[in-house]
Steps between C-alpha positions, in 0.01 A plus 500: 500500500430374850259703729665742720518402868442756774618354834389650836746382766318504843128457566335679783272808452756694277581196280133413438377853434783521242399164342148622477595825325750341269252222399249770425738720304610196287137408410415861429794550264473154352870414576624143444622461862450319819516602863670277758511552889779345694428437874590243738250321736813429718519871603207585733332835493410659830216755500498772759244724309539721196314822415440630146378817333200527276721398203451136617126529461557628156724210433226255626229661294724513192539123503126433583580354849198484723556735788306314760658165402837654528413643845371156626803306365767736613344594839501860363353808666454852378761761521336841475793692624764535755459591875805699590555516886760701690681633185434863516534481885421243760118478557421635153329277247395574139353278208618483152201383285578378170198615304489832308194735547588695187411192279153496656394850422495626145617863498608598132760771489582480878865495581649187636480431873248773563317310764836411686589871496154603628516253781842619610384873465227445754702293738298175432679162482553391156396150590152598583379553141623163400227226492775267660550767777215422732514125389852472634422658829193258550674196361214458242502331142389721209179317466157500646215254435157532335160369634586150322833482677689563168796736510492851401815694455514839686648666184756464225844412663817315447616303812821336582551176692686326782574142461737211579749524211572124524141439406494750214787345325319155514177666391651662196698200412179292498345740246798547269361300190780443244793581734760217527593432856852369582536361852874501550781672692738723288865443543659672216484705179631474150572824313598588142873536473482823296177690595484383863127424458364222726433192266404228753463428868625184662321297785621289781372180340716559194224627276532834304237740365593716188338842478493817295400747752514471880323674786673498843224467766736334746449763770773638720734229348495687157641172368531608132510866492767543761631130549582470140484850327644706796243776490601810693281594796396856599443511879229704676627400843586845596154656453303188572681405823336173596685184399374207709153346576368252756181349367240330727130407508228610728153327525172659395281431796141352466254779446773759434436764226760454239698806386463612143836687509870432535609612842833694488590577853809707562734368784825591668731388208257452204152392467280199531267369234163301566338348193175316551421176305165340581634295793812663636706813487839493314708735690872614539718762638717656239786692664850635465764290649710805559267569783370164608624148510267224411468404867424840605248539205325175619474628859357836362231309308400307812506801715286715262253215430484381869538137396756240389553453126673228300737665251493314177832615370753762483504669160783724394458683186657758278272793397544631159475403141701361213662752286367313199215257547536375143847367392567291183210258471422506876252728664457510894153536663385524851752476777761417249470840344442721814404513852362773721366461844147372477339820618296589173471147343735586210638150437191321329387841362828539332506151353145542349579852363842408366384177334190669349731770357731224366221294356335803337805678355818276500390140445618365157677191377808507720735551205314834426553647856812704481707729701291809423198331645685387810631854566156656462336239729776538756462874509123487568515226752792653690301838512193309626693349801674835567155644533401222732811582713422866518133440594602261787768726613237784531346290784808572714454873492340495846496697821645210701828552695435263781757232415847486340357339188242773442752783579735357248239444228357849543845665504687303236302251298252711284591467138584816299207425260266466794616834630466659149142384457400612849656840426286533191191400690554765758449764228228329300265206561608154352328438168468205265709684245808511738541130430653432145311230305733231389314171562252531212208558754577212732430564873778682684566696824345836415278746688232240577747322745702816602222717627386286802860452598612863460173605678536238777863611570406873503711577201247706307429880584131586514590857424648403155192283427273783612678753253469262217133445544441887537610542137179331386194573716267280278739208528519544868126507530473186290773328691325576830176365390662185355738446799215534755270271304764225472581517865133479597427224240800288603430525873139389444607222273739369764222444735328273260812314395568128588762452772803357345498177692133448416569568128795255503286222669245541228772466227630184658166352536417575133194735590608744229603437145 
C-alpha cells in the first residue's frame, strides 16, 4: 500500500507550524506517510509585524530551534506582555505581563490564584508581582550579564516574541527536513464522488497532486474548507466590533530603546497596534467602519501620531470562526479556521495549540480518522475560540463614553458570556478552577492572562478579595510575605537587566550563544 500523503495547502507561519507538527507526529507514531506543503513563490507575503504568546516559545523549544538564531534570522524581539493605553479611560495605562508568579513560588496546599487575590485585596497592581512587570515599564530584556559578559537569566520564564511573519515562514521552511515543497498555484480540486473527500488538487500548469488528508492554511481565502466544502461560519462581529485595518510601518530611530511589549492603544473608533521588530514597528489601526471611513481612519492616525504615514493596505475581515474546523478529510488552521482582532495574539497561539492537540490525540492513518474524532476535535477547538472571543470582549468593558463607538460598545456589544463571568467575579474572585480543562493541559486563556486585564480595567472588587483572604489568616500572612518579596526582587532585578535594544544588538552580533 502506498504511503499516506498529508498535504498542507498554504505556507506562511500557520502552514509551516502545521508541517513541523505533522512531521513530528508521523515520526513519533511510525506512520507510513509523507508531508507536502503547497505554496507559491508568485504570491508575495508582506510582513507588518506579528505578535505571539509563550506557546510559540514552547514550539521552538520542542523542535530544538536555537532561540537566538531564530531571533537573528527573523528580526524578532521579546514580547513580555501588552501595554494597554486609554482602554479603561483616556490617559490610563496598564500592562498585561504574560509570566505567572504562581509558578515561581512553591506553596503546597495553597488555593489557586492566592497571590492575585492578595494583590487585589490590598489595592496593589497585579502586574507589580510579575517578573515581567517592571521589565515592561523599563523596556528591559529578561537577562543580565556576568563578569565575563556571558548572559545570566533573571529567573525562570516563558517569553513570547514579535517578528516579521514573512521571515518566520521562510525560516521554518528552511528547517523542515523531509517535507516536500510544491511551488505552484492551486486552481482546482478533485473530490470523491460518494464521500465528498478531497482526493487531489490541481495547479495552473496542469499538474495535480493527490493526497489523503489536507490542511487548509490558505488564510482569509479559506480555499478548501469554505471554497470547496462550504463550511458554515459563526460570526463574532457583534461583540468584537472592529472589522477593518490600515497597516503601516514606523521607523525605530537610532539609539531608541525598543519596546518589549505589544502596544494596544485605544482610539476613537477602535485601537492601534504597534509591534516592534528589530528595525521597525509594524503598526496598524483596527477600527469599525460603522464609525469611520478608511480616509477618516487614516486622517486620525496622522493626527494622533503627529506625522504622515504610508498605509500599506486596507484589510477588511470577518471576525468569527468556522462552525467546524474539520470536515471530511480537510482540517483548517490559522486564519482559515478563525479570526479575532489581533488584541491578544490568538492566531498563532491557536494554530500551535490546535495542531499540537491534533498531532497528540487525533493523528492517524487518514482512513482511521472518522466522524467521531472530527466531532470531538471540532467541539474542543470551537470552545477554545469561543473562550478567546469572551476574553477579548472583556477588554471592551470600559469606562469610556467619549465617542459614538465607545458608547455603542459599552451599551450593546458585551457578550452574554462576558456578562455572566463578570457577574460571578463580582461575588467571588476568579480562580483557575473557573475554567474547564478540555485541551489536555495545553496553554489557554485562564486566570494568568485574565487577572492583569480585569485588574487594569477596574473590574475586580477589593472588598471581595479582602473577605476571601480573611478566611485564612495564615495564608494571608504567607501571601503578604511572598507578594512583597516578589515585588522587591523584581524591581531590583529590573535595574540590573540589559536594555532590550542592547540585548538584541548582542544577539545580532553573536555575542551570546
